[in-house]
N, C-alpha and C positions, 0 to 999 in steps of 0.2 A: 810819672810824667806823661807817658804814652796814653794812659787812661784819661788824664785831664785833657789832653789834646783831642782825643776822640769825643769826649763829652762836649767840649767846646765846639767842635765841628757839628755835632748833632744839634746843639741848641742854636747856633748861629746860621747854619746853612740848611741842614736837612729839615728841621722842624718848620721853619718858615715856608719852605717849598711845599711841605705836606699841607699846612694850613691854607696856603694860597690855592692849592689844587682842590681842597675840600670846598672852599668858598666859590671857586670857579664852577665846580660841579653843581653846587646848590643854585647858582645863578643860571646855569644852563637848564637845570630841571625846572626852575621857575619860568623860564622862557619857552619851555616846550608846550606844544598844543594840548597835551593831556594833563598838564600839571594840576589844574583845578578839578578836573574829573577824578584824578587819582586822589587828590586831597579829600574830595567828597566821599569817595569810596572807602578810603582807609581810615577816615576819622568820623564815621557816621554817628557814633555814640557821643562824640564831643561837639556835634553841631547843635546850636541852639536855634530853635524855630522862633523867628520873630513875627512871621505871618505865614500864610499858606504858600508863599513863593520866595521867602527870604530866610536864609540860614546864616547865623553868625558863627565864625570860627576864629579862635585866637591861639596863636602859637608864637614861637621865637625864631628869629633867623639865625644864621651861623655866627653872628656876633653877639647873640643874646638879647637883641632888641625885640620887644614885643610887637607883633603885627596882628591886626584884626581885619578879617575879610567878611564881606557880606555877599554870600553866594546867591546868585539868581540863575535861572535856567531858561533856555530858548528851545522851542520845538520847530525845526525847519522842515518844511514839506518841499521835496524836490524829486527829480527823476534820477534813479540810479539803476534802472533795469532795462534801459533802451539801448539800441545800437547807436553808436556815435558818442561824441564827447560833450554834447550840450548839457545834459543832466549832470554829469560829473563836474563840469566847469562851474555850474551853479553851486553844487555842494562844496567844491573847493573854495569858492568865493565866500560862502557862509563861514566856513572854518577859518579862513584867513582873516575875515573881519573880526571874529571873536578873538583870535590870537592877537591881532594888532590892538584891539581895545584893551584886553587884559594886560598887555605889556606896554601899553601907551606908545606904540610904534606909529609915527605920523608920516611915514614915507609915502603912503598912498592917500591918506586922508589927513591933511595938515591940521584940521580942526581938533584932532585927537590930542595934539600938544597943548590945547587950551583946557583940558580936563585938570581939575585941581589935583595937586600932588598928594593930598590927603584923602582923595576919593578911594573908598575901600570896596566899591562894587566890582565884582568879577562875575563872569558868565561861564556856565557850562552849556553844552549844546548837544542835542540829539538830531540825527538825520532820519527822516521818514520818507520812504519811497512811495510816491503818489501813483506810479505806474500809469500816469496820465488819466487816472480814473477818478471822477468826482465821488462815486459811491465808495470805493476803497479808501479814499482819503478821508471822507466824512466819517466812515465807519471806524477808522483808526482813531480819529479824534474823539468820537463818542465812547468807544469801548476802552481805549488804552490811556488816554490823556486826561479827559475831563473828570473821570472818577478819582483822580489823584487829589482833587479839591476837597474831598470829603473826610479823609482820615484825620483823626485828632488824637495825638499831635501829628502834624505832617510828617511824612516819611522822606528823609533826606535822600534815600536811594531811588525813590520814585518821585522826583520833584515836579511840582506843578509849575508850568511855564509862566514867566512874566509876560511873554509875548510869543506869537506865532510868526514864523518867517515863511514866505511863499504864499501861494504856489506860483508856478510859472504860467500855466494856462488859466485864462479867465474862467473857463468852465469848471475848473477845479477850485479856484479861489472863491467862487461864488458861494457854494454851500458851506465852505469853511468859514467864510466871513459872516454868514448868518448865525452860525453856531457861536463864533467868537463874540459877536455882538450880544447874543443872549447872555453869555457868561462874563461880559465885560473884559474880554481879552483883546489886547491890541494885536492887529495883524498887519504886517508890512510885506508887500509883494514887490519883487524886482522887475517883473515883466508882464503882469496882467494889465491889459490895456482896454478892456471892455468899458464902454461909457456907462453901462448899467451899474457898475461898481461905484459910480459917483453919487448914487442915491444914499444919502446919509440916514434916511428914514429906515432903509432896509439893511444897510451895512454901516452902522454907526461907528464901529471901531476899526474899519478898514482904511489902510493907507498904502501908497505906492511911491516908488522913487522915480518913476517916469510918467510923462503925460499920458492921458487917455488917447484912444484911437481918433478922437475928434480932431486932435492936433494934426494928425497925418492927413485927415480929410481936408482941412483948411489949407494945408500946404500943397496938396495935390490940386485943389481947385485954383489956388493962386498961380501955381506953375503952369497949368493948362490955360488959364486965362491970359497970362502975360508972357507965355513962352513963345 
């Protein structure tokens, strides 16, 4: 009778708590920033290359339901070697953006909530220190990133980016944008404001999330004229 009571306690109380804890841990892991980087690293042999920048991976969640991911990659050019917090804040913003997109968190960008529930695209990301140098940044793109386009089949551990993020300085973004245009890579800068980057003939795949410096000029003229 005592044994029956103990088994009943195990089945009705202890086991459900263990299963709940396992499921919660899985959910926490899925929500962590490194979840999809770890998935790429630990399942390289199971990733199916659909194109030079897209890998498909299928597994099951803790409830046995099949999940399919389409992993893409981003290369973010930012400053991480200077004194002060500006560069690190940009890097943190890139990481937070990827984390929010992958987990469909819409607290900062409400539009994320409009992404279809069955969207299987997830991003991994790498951070590249520009050191404020156009030469070093362009060199890194030429030597370390663009060659990833050539291997056949593509290497999941050295993924070719779907897009470039950055840089902050227009002087750094300019050579990157030329190279990105040659290779058909989309580039999005958070803070490069040079009006020269508006030239779509020279920078066909460059975009930014803020206006060019000409907007500041118009505002200054208007203020001085009417102030």
